[in-house]
MARROMI-757700 format. One record per residue (C-alpha): residue in one letter; chain; x, y, z; residue number from 1. Coordinates in steps of 0.02 Angstrom, whole numbers, plus 50000, padded with zeros to 5 digits. Each point is the difference from the previous one (the first is absolute). Layout:
("A" "A" (X Y Z) NUM)
...
END
This chain:
("M" "A" (54414 53497 54861) 1)
("R" "A" (49920 50047 49835) 2)
("D" "A" (50085 50135 49894) 3)
("T" "A" (49841 50101 50015) 4)
("D" "A" (50026 50007 50189) 5)
("R" "A" (50181 50060 49997) 6)
("L" "A" (50050 50174 50059) 7)
("I" "A" (50172 50067 49956) 8)
("C" "A" (50061 50166 50069) 9)
("I" "A" (50152 50096 49936) 10)
("L" "A" (50097 50080 50143) 11)
("G" "A" (50127 50140 49987) 12)
("M" "A" (50041 50182 50037) 13)
("H" "A" (49933 50140 49892) 14)
("R" "A" (50105 50033 49843) 15)
("S" "A" (50083 49829 50017) 16)
("G" "A" (49933 49909 49847) 17)
("T" "A" (49838 49933 50074) 18)
("S" "A" (49901 50062 49848) 19)
("C" "A" (50121 49913 49883) 20)
("V" "A" (49991 49835 50093) 21)
("T" "A" (49810 50010 50013) 22)
("G" "A" (49979 50040 49815) 23)
("S" "A" (50116 49857 49956) 24)
("L" "A" (49901 49878 50107) 25)
("Q" "A" (49841 50065 49919) 26)
("N" "A" (50075 49960 49830) 27)
("A" "A" (50032 49825 50066) 28)
("G" "A" (49818 49976 50047) 29)
("L" "A" (49977 50081 50171) 30)
("L" "A" (49831 50089 50007) 31)
("L" "A" (50002 50175 50074) 32)
("G" "A" (49818 50052 49983) 33)
("D" "A" (49967 50185 49972) 34)
("C" "A" (50177 50069 50007) 35)
("H" "A" (50082 50161 49943) 36)
("T" "A" (50084 49979 49830) 37)
("W" "A" (50074 50175 49985) 38)
("N" "A" (50059 50143 50109) 39)
("P" "A" (50127 50142 49979) 40)
("H" "A" (50137 49906 50095) 41)
("N" "A" (49973 49827 49923) 42)
("K" "A" (49973 49999 49812) 43)
("K" "A" (49921 49828 50009) 44)
("G" "A" (49906 50038 50160) 45)
("N" "A" (50035 49955 50180) 46)
("R" "A" (49884 49848 49985) 47)
("E" "A" (49915 50042 50165) 48)
("N" "A" (49820 49957 50037) 49)
("Q" "A" (49932 50159 50080) 50)
("A" "A" (49882 49907 50117) 51)
("F" "A" (50148 49911 50082) 52)
("V" "A" (50098 50163 50011) 53)
("D" "A" (49853 50089 50080) 54)
("L" "A" (49981 49865 50132) 55)
("N" "A" (50186 50006 50040) 56)
("D" "A" (49988 50190 50017) 57)
("E" "A" (49849 49980 50114) 58)
("V" "A" (50095 49881 50115) 59)
("L" "A" (50154 50112 50003) 60)
("L" "A" (49896 50154 50042) 61)
("A" "A" (49907 49908 50139) 62)
("N" "A" (50170 49959 50077) 63)
("G" "A" (50063 50178 49988) 64)
("G" "A" (50109 49973 49847) 65)
("A" "A" (50011 50020 49812) 66)
("W" "A" (50103 49929 49857) 67)
("D" "A" (50140 50124 50040) 68)
("S" "A" (49978 49990 50188) 69)
("P" "A" (50000 49817 50054) 70)
("P" "A" (49904 49969 50163) 71)
("K" "A" (50081 49905 50142) 72)
("K" "A" (49863 49869 49987) 73)
("S" "A" (49862 49962 49875) 74)
("I" "A" (49849 49928 50088) 75)
("W" "A" (49853 49953 49890) 76)
("T" "A" (49819 50017 50059) 77)
("P" "A" (49877 49858 49968) 78)
("S" "A" (49913 50106 49867) 79)
("Q" "A" (50166 50031 49910) 80)
("L" "A" (50039 49814 50001) 81)
("A" "A" (49827 49966 49930) 82)
("K" "A" (50033 50127 49860) 83)
("A" "A" (50162 49911 49958) 84)
("Q" "A" (49915 49830 49993) 85)
("S" "A" (49862 50073 49891) 86)
("L" "A" (50125 50077 49879) 87)
("I" "A" (50091 49835 49984) 88)
("T" "A" (49845 49894 49970) 89)
("Q" "A" (49929 50128 49877) 90)
("N" "A" (50155 49979 49891) 91)
("F" "A" (50012 49810 50007) 92)
("G" "A" (49927 49898 49859) 93)
("Q" "A" (50100 49991 49838) 94)
("G" "A" (50176 49956 50058) 95)
("P" "A" (50136 50051 50124) 96)
("F" "A" (49968 50178 50060) 97)
("G" "A" (50127 50125 50062) 98)
("F" "A" (50021 50177 50061) 99)
("K" "A" (50139 50123 50027) 100)
("D" "A" (50014 50153 50110) 101)
("P" "A" (50162 50045 50091) 102)
("R" "A" (49895 50053 50151) 103)
("T" "A" (49960 49816 50027) 104)
("L" "A" (50169 49978 50084) 105)
("L" "A" (49941 50117 50139) 106)
("V" "A" (49836 49908 50029) 107)
("V" "A" (50040 49824 49941) 108)
("G" "A" (49937 49915 50159) 109)
("G" "A" (49819 50037 49957) 110)
("W" "A" (50014 49925 49827) 111)
("K" "A" (50075 49842 50076) 112)
("Q" "A" (49853 49992 50121) 113)
("A" "A" (49875 50026 49860) 114)
("F" "A" (50079 49865 49891) 115)
("P" "A" (50129 49891 50090) 116)
("A" "A" (50051 49911 49838) 117)
("I" "A" (50057 50163 49920) 118)
("E" "A" (50161 49983 49897) 119)
("F" "A" (50133 50134 49984) 120)
("V" "A" (50125 50057 49870) 121)
("G" "A" (50122 50135 50056) 122)
("V" "A" (50110 50127 49912) 123)
("V" "A" (50141 50109 50065) 124)
("R" "A" (50096 50146 49924) 125)
("H" "A" (50156 50099 50046) 126)
("P" "A" (49958 50125 50139) 127)
("N" "A" (50079 50148 49910) 128)
("A" "A" (49906 49961 49838) 129)
("V" "A" (49836 49997 50098) 130)
("A" "A" (50044 50162 50090) 131)
("R" "A" (50040 50088 49837) 132)
("S" "A" (49840 49937 49919) 133)
("L" "A" (49896 50061 50147) 134)
("Q" "A" (50086 50168 49991) 135)
("N" "A" (49958 50013 49815) 136)
("R" "A" (49820 49945 50024) 137)
("S" "A" (49953 50077 50168) 138)
("D" "A" (50140 50123 50038) 139)
("M" "A" (50038 49894 50153) 140)
("P" "A" (50160 50041 50097) 141)
("E" "A" (50133 49864 49988) 142)
("E" "A" (50005 49969 50188) 143)
("K" "A" (49813 49967 50008) 144)
("A" "A" (50004 49891 49844) 145)
("L" "A" (50138 49890 50072) 146)
("A" "A" (49908 49987 50166) 147)
("L" "A" (49846 49942 49905) 148)
("W" "A" (50103 49877 49899) 149)
("Y" "A" (50065 49927 50163) 150)
("A" "A" (49826 49986 50078) 151)
("Y" "A" (49922 49914 49850) 152)
("N" "A" (50144 49883 49967) 153)
("S" "A" (50016 49953 50183) 154)
("A" "A" (49820 49942 49987) 155)
("L" "A" (50044 49905 49840) 156)
("L" "A" (50142 49908 50086) 157)
("Q" "A" (49892 49961 50152) 158)
("E" "A" (49867 49921 49889) 159)
("Y" "A" (50131 49900 49907) 160)
("K" "A" (50071 49932 50163) 161)
("K" "A" (49827 49942 50053) 162)
("R" "A" (49970 49905 49837) 163)
("A" "A" (50122 50008 49855) 164)
("F" "A" (49940 50062 49831) 165)
("P" "A" (50088 50055 49839) 166)
("I" "A" (50080 50173 50003) 167)
("L" "A" (50061 50082 49840) 168)
("C" "A" (50132 50136 49987) 169)
("F" "A" (49950 50148 49891) 170)
("D" "A" (50183 50057 49986) 171)
("E" "A" (50049 49856 49886) 172)
("E" "A" (50026 50016 49813) 173)
("E" "A" (49846 49972 49893) 174)
("A" "A" (50051 49828 49933) 175)
("E" "A" (50042 49933 50173) 176)
("F" "A" (49842 50075 50074) 177)
("H" "A" (49894 49914 49867) 178)
("Q" "A" (50088 49834 50028) 179)
("K" "A" (49964 50003 50186) 180)
("L" "A" (49823 50063 49973) 181)
("E" "A" (49966 49853 49885) 182)
("K" "A" (50061 49884 50138) 183)
("V" "A" (49876 50081 50121) 184)
("V" "A" (49858 49981 49874) 185)
("L" "A" (50044 49816 49980) 186)
("N" "A" (50005 49970 50187) 187)
("L" "A" (49832 50088 50022) 188)
("A" "A" (49927 49885 49866) 189)
("L" "A" (49916 50145 49911) 190)
("P" "A" (49924 49959 49829) 191)
("D" "A" (50121 50117 49908) 192)
("V" "A" (49862 50053 49881) 193)
("N" "A" (50108 50124 49902) 194)
("G" "A" (50150 49888 49973) 195)
("E" "A" (50152 50102 49949) 196)
("Q" "A" (49914 50170 50016) 197)
("K" "A" (50097 50107 50125) 198)
("F" "A" (49921 50136 50108) 199)
("Y" "A" (50165 50071 50059) 200)
("D" "A" (50128 50095 49899) 201)
("E" "A" (50145 50109 50057) 202)
("T" "A" (49909 50163 49960) 203)
("L" "A" (49879 49967 50143) 204)
("R" "A" (50139 50009 50129) 205)
("T" "A" (50047 50176 50051) 206)
("S" "A" (50133 50070 50119) 207)
("N" "A" (50125 49860 49974) 208)
("S" "A" (50113 50077 49869) 209)
("D" "A" (50101 50114 50114) 210)
("K" "A" (50131 49884 50077) 211)
("Q" "A" (50071 50142 50104) 212)
("Q" "A" (49828 50028 50077) 213)
("L" "A" (49981 49815 50040) 214)
("G" "A" (50171 50000 50079) 215)
("R" "A" (49958 50136 50126) 216)
("A" "A" (50027 49955 50181) 217)
("M" "A" (49858 49919 50095) 218)
("S" "A" (49979 49966 50185) 219)
("W" "A" (50066 49835 50062) 220)
("K" "A" (49827 49931 50039) 221)
("V" "A" (49933 50040 49826) 222)
("R" "A" (50153 49927 49915) 223)
("H" "A" (49994 49844 50110) 224)
("L" "A" (49814 49970 49968) 225)
("Y" "A" (50025 50016 49812) 226)
("K" "A" (50140 49870 50006) 227)
("R" "A" (49894 49881 50104) 228)
("L" "A" (49857 50011 49875) 229)
("L" "A" (50116 49974 49852) 230)
("K" "A" (50057 49837 50078) 231)
("R" "A" (49820 49940 49998) 232)
("C" "A" (49963 50050 49820) 233)
("V" "A" (49965 49872 49865) 234)
END
């Protein structure tokens, strides 16, 4: 397959470091098309292409769900699949293309139908850190945030079990995170156009400094899922 026909999707729960991973892969040569480079909650932007987000929202709504209310199933209509294929082909041309939207985990089947050769990179973050970040951003109750974390990351693990792909841990120290990220870039054979330039720095990560908060009790199923994902991380 030519580099110009490669599609790489970054998978992960909201507030889990997906923007950081996506921006880092962009620095390494992954094309993102027309993506957001700034918003109030991500100083360097969430790196999302709005057209892909809008389609994911459309599919979720059609299935009676939303980003914060995962549907039981996500069935794509033929017209939605055609939109996905059109978005992909419109963005092919100059090199490997990628997109990121946490909602993708809830509707990933359609993207696999639209482009079976799609490649994934995953990222996971401590449940309590995600819950705290969602509370800060959206005033979301902790119980709901942890339930969402479980739904999204269950989907992440299910995809990994179908076909393994690299998963990064956003809880690791900056130096270790960069080292593992560089390994992922190498394995993806990205052109690494910016060399040593780093997208990520510690100031981009919020809600991790309070160790007491991170140590708060979680349900067994949330704690168990987090441990299972950590075992599969790079």
